[in-house]
C-alpha positions as CSV (number, residue, x, y, z in Angstrom):
1,M,199.1,185.7,61.9
2,T,199.3,181.9,63.2
3,N,197.6,179.3,61.0
4,D,195.3,178.6,64.0
5,H,194.3,182.4,63.6
6,G,194.1,182.0,59.4
7,E,191.4,179.3,60.9
8,E,189.4,181.1,62.9
9,R,189.1,183.8,60.7
10,A,188.1,181.1,57.3
11,S,185.8,180.1,59.3
12,S,183.9,183.2,60.9
13,P,182.3,183.9,57.0
14,I,180.7,179.7,58.0
15,A,179.9,180.3,61.0
16,L,178.0,183.7,60.4
17,T,175.9,181.8,57.3
18,G,175.0,179.0,59.7
19,H,173.8,181.5,61.4
20,I,171.9,183.3,59.4
21,Q,170.3,180.2,57.5
22,R,169.5,179.2,61.3
23,L,167.4,182.2,62.0
24,L,165.1,181.8,58.1
25,Q,164.2,178.8,58.7
26,R,162.9,179.7,61.9
27,V,161.1,182.7,60.4
28,R,159.6,179.8,57.7
29,A,159.1,177.4,60.3
30,F,156.8,180.1,61.9
31,D,155.3,181.2,58.9
32,V,154.3,178.0,58.5
33,R,153.0,177.5,61.4
34,R,151.2,181.2,62.2
35,P,150.9,182.3,58.3
36,L,148.1,185.1,59.5
37,L,149.6,186.5,62.7
38,W,152.9,186.6,60.0
39,D,151.0,189.3,57.4
40,L,149.5,190.8,60.4
41,V,152.8,191.8,61.8
42,L,154.4,192.3,58.1
43,T,151.4,194.5,57.2
44,A,150.9,196.4,60.3
45,F,155.1,197.4,59.7
46,W,154.4,198.8,56.0
47,V,151.1,201.1,57.1
48,L,153.6,202.5,60.0
49,F,156.0,203.2,57.4
50,A,153.3,204.5,55.0
51,V,151.9,206.8,57.7
52,L,155.3,208.0,59.2
53,D,156.2,209.0,55.3
54,Y,153.1,211.0,55.7
55,T,153.0,213.3,59.0
56,S,156.2,213.7,58.8
57,D,155.9,215.1,55.5
58,G,158.6,213.2,53.9
59,W,156.6,212.9,50.7
60,R,156.6,216.5,49.7
61,T,161.1,215.6,49.6
62,V,160.0,213.8,45.5
63,A,156.5,214.1,44.9
64,V,156.1,216.3,41.5
65,D,153.4,218.8,42.9
66,P,153.9,218.9,46.7
67,R,150.5,221.2,47.3
68,A,149.0,218.0,46.6
69,P,145.9,217.6,49.3
70,E,147.4,216.1,52.1
71,P,143.7,213.8,52.9
72,A,144.7,212.3,49.5
73,V,148.1,211.9,50.2
74,L,147.2,209.5,53.8
75,L,144.6,207.8,51.7
76,M,146.7,206.7,49.1
77,S,148.9,205.6,51.7
78,L,146.9,203.8,53.5
79,A,145.2,202.6,49.8
80,F,148.9,200.9,48.9
81,S,149.5,199.4,52.7
82,V,147.1,198.3,54.4
83,P,145.3,195.8,50.9
84,L,149.4,193.5,51.8
85,L,147.6,191.8,54.0
86,R,145.9,189.4,51.1
87,R,149.0,189.4,48.7
88,R,150.0,186.7,49.1
89,T,145.9,184.8,49.2
90,H,144.8,187.2,46.5
91,P,148.0,189.1,45.0
92,L,146.8,189.7,41.5
93,A,143.8,191.0,42.7
94,V,145.4,193.3,45.9
95,L,147.4,194.9,42.8
96,L,144.0,196.4,40.8
97,F,142.9,197.2,43.6
98,M,145.8,199.7,43.5
99,A,146.4,200.2,40.4
100,P,143.9,203.5,40.7
101,F,145.5,204.4,43.5
102,S,148.8,204.4,41.4
103,L,146.9,206.5,38.7
104,A,145.8,209.1,41.4
105,N,148.9,209.2,42.6
106,V,151.2,210.3,40.0
107,W,148.1,212.9,38.6
108,T,148.3,214.2,41.9
109,G,152.3,214.9,41.6
110,A,151.7,213.4,45.3
111,V,154.3,210.1,44.3
112,V,154.2,208.6,47.8
113,Q,156.7,206.3,48.4
114,A,154.1,203.6,49.5
115,A,153.6,203.4,45.8
116,Y,156.6,200.7,46.4
117,L,154.5,198.4,48.5
118,Q,153.1,197.7,44.7
119,Q,156.2,195.8,45.0
120,V,156.0,193.6,47.0
121,V,152.5,192.1,45.6
122,V,154.6,192.5,41.7
123,F,156.7,189.7,44.2
124,N,154.4,187.7,45.8
125,I,153.7,187.0,41.7
126,A,156.2,186.3,41.2
127,V,156.4,183.0,43.3
128,R,153.3,181.6,43.6
129,L,151.4,182.8,40.5
130,P,152.0,182.2,36.2
131,M,154.3,184.5,33.7
132,R,151.1,185.1,32.4
133,A,149.7,186.9,35.5
134,L,153.7,188.3,36.4
135,A,153.0,190.2,32.3
136,W,149.3,191.4,34.0
137,A,151.3,192.6,36.9
138,G,153.7,194.6,34.5
139,V,150.8,196.6,32.5
140,L,149.0,197.6,35.9
141,T,152.4,198.8,37.7
142,T,153.6,201.0,34.5
143,A,150.9,201.5,33.4
144,P,149.2,205.2,35.8
145,L,154.0,205.7,35.5
146,A,153.4,206.1,31.5
147,A,149.7,208.0,32.7
148,G,151.9,210.0,34.8
149,A,154.7,211.4,33.3
150,L,153.2,212.2,30.0
151,W,150.4,214.2,32.4
152,F,154.1,216.1,34.1
153,P,156.9,215.4,30.7
154,Q,159.7,217.6,33.2
155,G,159.2,214.7,35.7
156,W,159.2,211.5,33.4
157,D,162.1,210.6,34.9
158,R,161.4,210.4,38.9
159,L,157.9,208.8,38.3
160,F,158.8,206.5,35.5
161,V,162.3,205.4,35.6
162,P,162.7,203.9,39.6
163,H,159.5,202.3,39.8
164,L,160.4,200.4,36.7
165,W,163.9,199.3,37.5
166,A,161.8,198.5,41.8
167,F,159.1,196.5,39.1
168,A,162.3,194.7,36.9
169,L,163.8,193.5,40.9
170,A,161.5,192.5,42.7
171,A,159.9,190.3,39.7
172,L,163.4,188.7,39.0
173,L,164.1,188.1,43.0
174,G,160.3,186.4,42.6
175,I,161.2,184.1,40.0
176,V,164.5,183.0,41.8
177,V,163.5,182.0,45.1
178,R,160.0,180.5,43.1
179,T,163.4,178.6,41.2
180,R,164.8,178.1,44.7
181,K,161.6,176.5,46.0
182,G,161.1,174.4,42.3
183,Y,164.6,173.0,43.1
184,T,164.3,172.0,46.8
185,A,161.1,170.7,46.2
186,A,162.7,168.5,43.8
187,L,165.6,167.7,45.9
188,V,163.3,166.6,49.0
189,D,160.5,164.8,46.4
190,R,163.9,162.5,45.0
191,A,164.8,161.9,48.6
192,H,161.2,160.8,49.6
193,R,161.4,158.2,46.8
194,L,165.1,157.2,46.8
195,E,163.7,156.2,50.7
196,R,160.4,154.4,49.6
197,E,162.5,152.7,46.8
198,R,165.5,152.1,49.3
199,D,162.8,150.0,52.0
200,Q,161.2,148.8,48.6
201,R,164.9,146.9,47.7
202,A,164.7,146.2,51.4
203,R,161.5,144.4,51.5
204,L,162.5,142.3,48.0
205,A,165.3,141.3,49.6
206,A,164.0,140.4,52.1
207,A,161.1,137.7,50.6
208,A,164.1,136.9,48.5
209,E,166.0,135.4,51.5
210,R,162.6,133.9,53.0
211,T,161.8,132.4,49.6
212,R,165.8,131.2,49.5
213,I,165.7,129.9,53.3
214,A,162.1,128.6,52.2
215,R,163.6,126.0,49.3
216,E,167.1,125.2,51.6
217,M,164.9,123.9,54.4
218,H,162.4,122.1,52.1
219,D,165.1,120.2,50.1
220,I,166.6,119.2,53.6
221,I,163.3,118.3,55.5
222,G,161.2,116.9,52.6
223,H,164.4,114.8,51.1
224,N,165.6,112.8,54.1
225,L,161.7,112.3,55.4
226,S,161.3,111.0,52.3
227,V,164.0,108.9,53.1
228,I,163.3,108.5,56.6
229,T,159.5,107.1,55.3
230,G,161.1,104.9,52.8
231,L,163.8,103.1,55.4
232,A,160.0,102.5,57.9
233,D,158.4,100.9,55.4
234,G,161.0,98.8,54.7
235,G,162.2,98.0,58.0
236,A,158.6,97.0,58.4
237,Y,158.1,94.4,56.0
238,A,161.6,93.6,56.6
239,A,160.5,93.3,60.1
240,A,159.0,90.3,60.5
241,K,161.4,87.6,58.0
242,N,164.6,89.3,58.6
243,P,164.9,91.2,61.9
244,Q,168.8,92.1,61.0
245,R,167.4,93.8,57.5
246,A,164.8,95.6,60.9
247,G,167.5,96.5,62.5
248,E,169.7,97.5,59.4
249,A,167.1,99.9,58.3
250,L,166.9,101.6,61.9
251,E,170.1,102.3,61.8
252,A,170.2,103.7,58.5
253,I,166.4,105.9,59.6
254,G,168.9,107.3,62.9
255,A,171.7,108.1,60.5
256,T,169.9,110.3,57.7
257,S,167.9,112.1,61.8
258,R,170.6,113.0,62.8
259,Q,172.4,114.0,59.1
260,A,169.2,116.4,58.7
261,L,169.5,117.6,62.2
262,T,173.0,118.8,61.3
263,E,172.5,120.3,57.7
264,L,169.0,121.8,59.6
265,R,170.7,123.8,62.9
266,R,173.7,124.9,60.6
267,L,171.4,126.8,58.6
268,L,169.4,127.8,61.9
269,G,172.9,128.6,63.3
270,V,173.6,131.3,60.3
271,L,169.9,133.3,61.0
272,R,170.8,133.7,64.5
273,D,170.5,137.2,65.7
274,D,174.4,136.2,66.4
275,P,175.8,134.2,64.4
276,A,179.4,133.8,65.7
277,D,179.0,130.6,66.7
278,A,176.8,128.9,63.8
279,Q,178.6,125.6,61.7
280,R,180.3,127.1,58.5
281,T,180.5,124.2,56.8
282,P,180.5,124.1,52.5
283,Q,177.2,123.5,50.7
284,P,176.8,119.9,49.3
285,G,178.0,119.4,45.8
286,L,179.6,116.7,43.5
287,D,181.4,115.5,45.8
288,D,178.6,114.7,47.8
289,L,176.1,113.0,45.1
290,A,177.6,109.7,46.2
291,E,176.3,110.1,49.8
292,L,173.4,111.5,48.8
293,L,172.5,108.2,46.0
294,A,173.3,105.9,48.8
295,G,171.1,107.5,51.1
296,V,168.1,106.9,48.7
297,R,169.4,103.3,48.0
298,A,169.3,102.7,51.5
299,A,165.4,104.3,51.6
300,G,164.6,101.2,48.8
301,L,164.9,103.1,45.4
302,P,167.9,102.0,42.8
303,V,169.8,104.5,42.0
304,R,172.7,103.8,39.2
305,L,174.6,107.9,38.7
306,S,177.1,107.7,35.2
307,V,179.0,110.4,33.9
308,R,179.8,111.5,30.0
309,G,181.9,113.4,29.2
310,T,185.2,115.3,30.1
311,P,184.7,117.1,33.6
312,P,186.7,121.2,33.3
313,H,190.2,121.7,34.4
314,S,188.4,124.0,37.6
315,P,185.3,122.5,39.0
316,P,182.1,124.6,39.0
317,T,181.8,127.7,41.2
318,A,180.4,126.2,44.7
319,G,177.0,127.5,43.5
320,R,176.5,126.0,40.2
321,Q,177.6,122.4,42.1
322,L,174.4,123.4,44.7
323,T,171.8,123.7,42.4
324,V,173.4,120.2,40.7
325,Y,173.1,118.5,43.6
326,R,169.8,120.3,44.8
327,V,168.3,119.3,41.6
328,A,169.4,115.8,42.0
329,Q,167.4,115.7,45.8
330,E,164.1,117.1,44.8
331,A,164.2,114.5,41.6
332,L,164.7,111.8,43.5
333,T,162.6,112.7,46.6
334,N,159.9,113.8,44.6
335,T,160.2,109.6,42.9
336,L,160.3,108.6,46.7
337,K,157.5,110.2,47.3
338,H,155.1,109.7,43.8
339,G,156.7,106.4,42.0
340,R,154.0,103.7,42.7
341,P,156.4,101.3,44.1
342,T,157.2,99.0,42.1
343,A,159.5,95.4,41.5
344,S,161.1,97.1,38.6
345,L,161.5,101.2,40.0
346,S,164.0,102.5,39.5
347,A,166.4,106.1,38.7
348,E,169.3,107.3,37.1
349,V,171.3,109.9,37.2
350,A,173.4,111.4,34.2
351,L,175.9,114.0,34.3
352,T,176.7,115.0,31.1
353,Y,180.1,117.4,30.6
354,R,180.1,119.6,27.3
355,A,182.4,122.3,26.6
356,T,180.1,125.2,27.9
357,E,177.7,123.7,29.7
358,L,177.1,120.9,32.8
359,E,174.0,118.9,31.4
360,V,171.9,117.2,34.4
361,L,169.1,114.3,33.8
362,I,167.4,112.4,36.4
363,T,165.4,109.7,35.4
364,D,163.1,107.0,37.1
365,T,161.1,104.5,35.9
366,G,157.9,105.7,38.1
367,D,154.7,105.8,38.0
368,T,153.6,109.6,36.4
369,T,150.2,110.0,36.8
370,G,150.2,110.1,41.3
371,G,151.2,113.3,42.3
372,R,153.2,114.4,39.4
373,L,151.8,116.3,36.7
374,A,153.2,117.5,33.7
375,G,154.5,120.4,33.3
376,G,156.6,120.5,36.4
377,R,153.3,121.1,38.4
378,E,152.5,119.7,42.1
379,E,149.8,118.6,44.4
380,D,151.9,118.6,46.9
381,G,151.0,121.2,49.8
382,A,154.4,122.4,50.5
383,E,155.1,122.4,46.6
384,A,152.1,123.7,45.6
385,A,153.5,126.1,47.6
386,G,156.3,126.9,45.2
387,Q,159.1,124.7,46.4
388,G,158.9,121.6,44.1
389,I,159.7,121.9,40.6
390,A,159.0,125.9,40.4
391,G,162.1,125.9,43.0
392,M,164.4,124.3,41.2
393,R,163.5,126.4,38.3
394,E,164.7,129.2,40.5
395,R,167.4,127.8,40.6
396,A,168.2,127.6,37.4
397,S,167.5,130.8,36.9
398,L,170.4,131.8,38.8
399,Y,172.8,131.2,36.7
400,D,171.0,131.5,33.4
401,G,170.1,127.4,33.8
402,T,167.0,126.1,32.0
403,L,165.3,123.1,33.7
404,E,162.9,120.7,31.7
405,A,159.9,118.1,33.7
406,G,157.1,116.2,32.3
407,P,157.3,112.2,31.8
408,L,160.0,110.2,29.7
409,P,158.8,110.9,26.2
410,P,157.6,107.3,24.5
411,D,161.0,106.1,22.5
412,A,162.4,106.7,25.9
413,G,162.0,102.6,26.6
414,S,160.1,102.9,29.3
415,P,156.2,102.9,29.5
416,T,156.1,105.2,32.3
417,G,158.7,107.1,34.0
418,W,159.6,110.9,34.5
419,R,162.3,113.1,33.8
420,V,164.0,115.9,34.6
421,R,166.4,117.5,32.5
422,L,168.8,120.4,33.7
423,L,171.1,122.9,31.7
424,L,173.7,124.5,33.4
425,P,176.5,126.9,31.9
426,L,179.5,126.2,33.2
427,E,180.2,130.4,33.1
428,D,178.8,133.0,34.1
429,T,177.1,135.5,30.6
430,P,178.5,138.2,29.9
431,K,176.1,141.4,31.1
């Protein structure tokens, strides 16, 4: 026999199993849609079976006493079959109703085979009710049989043993079905929980991405607009006395605006549905600090950069460099916005390299009583929404860093001023 035939032969049981499963699913679906109709069909089938057993005298072949009155046999056959209509809603009550007829069945010696229909009720009890109810079902089914075995000791094996085995099989089958249903329900519940968790993770990821984009937009727009504002104020002041300086200010405004537009296009290009043409130039890092400070100086804020310590052989990661750049950008932007312009207004950015961390200290001599409040809170509309100092803290926390913001301490040598201090580990903390 060829391999192809072997494969067909091996796949036939699988196809048969699939067909049976689909058939069972259709039956269950019909039962869910039309439970009363299904109960009527099943009950009618067993009633027909019980009546045929009576009319064909089949009960006499297993009866202990074939002389039992036929009207009683018919009544018992109907009593064991008709109540099955309520087997699912009130199974214990149905079994309790059948118990006197079960006693009469063995007492008369008729032993109608419809008595086995009690096990259908036992199955439903095992599936739907607690185990204590199943124990009571065992008492209700075996007690009449035990009494009949005492009344007909010569036929106790035909009265008691088959029904006892039937009860055990019905109860075991009901327990198996109940366990299977519970397992299936647990799987369905777990699948639903996983779907909800997946949706929640997607929403959280989207919210985090929106926050990151808002932070980047705030850093780009806030800083460049602050620089443009400073240049415009300086140009307006110099226009009357030094037209050349006013022209330089306008050129600086144009350069700053173009830089802001370039960064915005790059950020928005990545957010497009088809970002194939988006610019993917590297994010700013430590090497771009000089250009950042040059723009701040052009806006009228004298700022100085100092580096202490020995930089590591391998530079900090791109994410850490971007964090340092954005923190310095945000701190200097706040100085331009909130520092009261005086002749002594200045700022300093100090980078200090240590063995395992990088300290960034941004200080200025501006006024601390304006929009900047102690503790790092801001009254500015955008910053109050969480994009100012709170955004700097979020950037620092991404790399297990810390950020402090507040007025200069009294021993700093300046009566007023603001300080932002960033401590950033140079390596990731082992988890």
